[in-house]
C-alpha positions as CSV (number, residue, x, y, z in Angstrom):
1,M,0.0,0.0,0.0
2,N,1.3,3.5,-0.7
3,Y,0.2,6.8,0.6
4,S,0.2,10.5,-0.2
5,V,0.0,13.4,2.2
6,V,-1.6,16.5,0.7
7,Y,-2.0,19.6,2.8
8,A,-2.5,23.4,2.8
9,T,-1.5,25.6,5.7
10,S,-2.1,29.2,6.7
11,T,-0.5,29.4,10.2
12,G,1.8,26.3,10.1
13,N,-0.6,24.1,12.1
14,T,-1.6,21.8,9.2
15,K,2.1,21.5,8.1
16,L,2.9,20.3,11.6
17,L,0.1,17.8,11.5
18,A,1.1,16.7,8.0
19,D,4.8,16.2,9.1
20,N,3.5,13.9,11.8
21,V,1.4,11.9,9.4
22,A,4.3,11.4,7.1
23,E,6.5,10.3,10.0
24,V,4.1,7.5,10.7
25,L,3.8,6.5,7.0
26,G,7.6,6.4,6.5
27,S,8.9,5.2,3.1
28,E,5.4,4.2,2.0
29,C,4.6,7.9,1.7
30,V,5.2,8.5,-2.0
31,Y,4.0,12.1,-2.2
32,F,4.1,14.9,0.4
33,G,3.1,18.5,-0.3
34,Q,0.6,20.8,-1.8
35,P,-2.4,19.5,-3.8
36,D,-1.0,17.9,-7.0
37,E,-2.1,15.3,-9.6
38,K,0.8,13.1,-8.4
39,A,-0.9,12.6,-5.1
40,K,-4.0,11.1,-6.7
41,K,-2.0,8.0,-7.8
42,S,-1.7,6.7,-4.3
43,D,-3.8,4.0,-2.7
44,V,-4.7,6.3,0.2
45,I,-4.6,10.0,0.4
46,F,-4.2,11.8,3.7
47,I,-5.6,15.3,3.3
48,G,-4.8,18.2,5.6
49,F,-6.7,21.5,5.7
50,W,-7.1,24.6,7.7
51,T,-10.6,25.8,8.6
52,D,-12.2,28.6,6.7
53,K,-15.8,29.6,7.6
54,G,-16.7,26.2,9.1
55,T,-15.2,23.9,6.4
56,C,-11.9,23.3,4.6
57,N,-9.9,26.0,2.8
58,E,-10.6,26.5,-1.0
59,E,-7.4,24.9,-2.2
60,I,-8.2,21.7,-0.5
61,K,-11.9,21.9,-1.4
62,D,-10.9,22.1,-5.1
63,F,-8.6,19.1,-4.7
64,I,-11.0,16.8,-2.9
65,S,-13.9,17.7,-5.3
66,E,-11.9,16.1,-8.1
67,L,-11.3,12.8,-6.2
68,K,-13.1,9.6,-7.3
69,D,-12.9,6.1,-6.0
70,K,-10.2,6.9,-3.4
71,K,-9.6,6.1,0.2
72,V,-9.1,9.3,2.1
73,F,-8.1,10.3,5.6
74,L,-9.0,13.9,6.6
75,F,-7.1,15.9,9.2
76,G,-7.2,19.6,10.1
77,S,-7.2,22.3,12.7
78,A,-9.5,25.1,13.7
79,G,-9.1,28.1,15.9
80,A,-12.1,27.0,18.1
81,G,-11.4,24.0,20.3
82,D,-15.0,23.1,21.1
83,E,-15.6,19.5,20.2
84,D,-19.0,20.1,18.6
85,Y,-17.5,22.8,16.3
86,L,-14.6,20.5,15.3
87,N,-17.1,17.7,14.5
88,M,-19.2,20.2,12.5
89,V,-16.1,21.2,10.5
90,I,-15.1,17.6,9.6
91,N,-18.7,16.8,8.6
92,N,-18.8,19.8,6.4
93,V,-15.6,18.7,4.7
94,K,-16.9,15.2,4.2
95,K,-19.8,16.7,2.2
96,E,-17.3,18.0,-0.3
97,I,-16.1,14.5,-1.1
98,D,-17.6,12.4,-3.9
99,K,-19.7,9.5,-2.8
100,S,-17.4,7.1,-4.6
101,C,-14.7,7.8,-2.1
102,D,-14.2,6.1,1.3
103,V,-13.3,8.3,4.3
104,I,-11.2,5.8,6.3
105,G,-10.2,8.2,9.1
106,E,-10.4,11.7,10.4
107,F,-8.8,13.9,12.9
108,M,-9.4,17.5,14.1
109,C,-7.7,19.6,16.8
110,Q,-7.5,23.2,17.9
111,G,-4.8,25.3,16.3
112,K,-3.3,28.6,16.8
113,M,-4.7,31.6,14.9
114,Q,-3.1,34.5,13.2
115,Q,-2.4,37.5,15.4
116,G,-4.8,39.6,13.3
117,V,-7.7,37.7,14.8
118,K,-6.7,38.8,18.3
119,A,-6.4,42.4,17.1
120,R,-9.9,42.2,15.7
121,Y,-11.3,40.8,18.9
122,E,-9.5,43.5,20.9
123,K,-11.0,46.2,18.7
124,M,-14.5,44.6,19.2
125,L,-13.9,44.6,23.0
126,A,-12.9,48.3,22.9
127,E,-16.3,49.0,21.3
128,K,-18.2,46.8,23.8
129,P,-16.1,46.8,27.0
130,G,-16.8,43.8,29.2
131,D,-18.8,41.9,26.6
132,E,-18.7,38.2,27.7
133,Q,-18.9,36.8,24.3
134,I,-15.9,38.8,23.1
135,L,-14.0,38.0,26.3
136,S,-14.7,34.3,25.5
137,L,-13.3,34.7,22.0
138,I,-10.1,36.3,23.4
139,K,-9.8,33.5,26.0
140,N,-10.2,30.9,23.2
141,F,-7.5,32.7,21.1
142,E,-5.1,32.5,24.0
143,E,-5.8,28.8,24.6
144,A,-5.4,28.1,20.8
145,L,-1.8,29.4,21.0
146,N,-0.8,26.1,22.7
147,H,-2.1,23.9,19.8
148,P,-1.5,21.6,18.1
149,N,0.3,20.3,21.2
150,E,2.1,17.0,22.0
151,D,-1.2,15.4,23.0
152,D,-2.8,16.4,19.7
153,L,0.1,15.0,17.8
154,T,0.1,11.7,19.7
155,R,-3.7,11.3,19.1
156,L,-3.2,12.0,15.4
157,K,-0.3,9.5,15.1
158,N,-2.4,6.9,16.8
159,K,-5.3,7.4,14.4
160,V,-2.9,7.1,11.4
161,K,-1.4,3.9,12.8
162,E,-4.9,2.4,13.3
163,V,-5.6,3.0,9.6
164,V,-2.2,1.8,8.3
165,E,-2.2,-1.3,10.4
166,K,-5.6,-2.5,9.2
């Protein structure tokens, strides 16, 4: 069996996840990088994305929409760490995949966000001092700075191993 790891990254989170996937796959990983036709030749494609408006980024959306009759493993990160939100994101990404494909695994974790996000939250807070929802967004931003962490990476590697060892 051979594998490809395809990813897109905005903050470096997905690249970190992709590196850990490739580490588990070892020499059976025949393609590693940005979306490319070469990746489609593999038996299994591991697809990493960053979250944009509750689903995968456009570059990955375009790539997965072209896949037919493939086994895929989805992995990604999102700024929000709430499990319900992470599940919603992965389910939205699955909707982009052709029915002929088989999603054999998935992984989502929280990931750090760009500093511009915090600046936007702080501007909102200046306009609405003490707003609990905005304070919650800032708290989540601070928590996200620690992710993906070692626990996230270990969980990802374990999920990849489960798929590879089947």
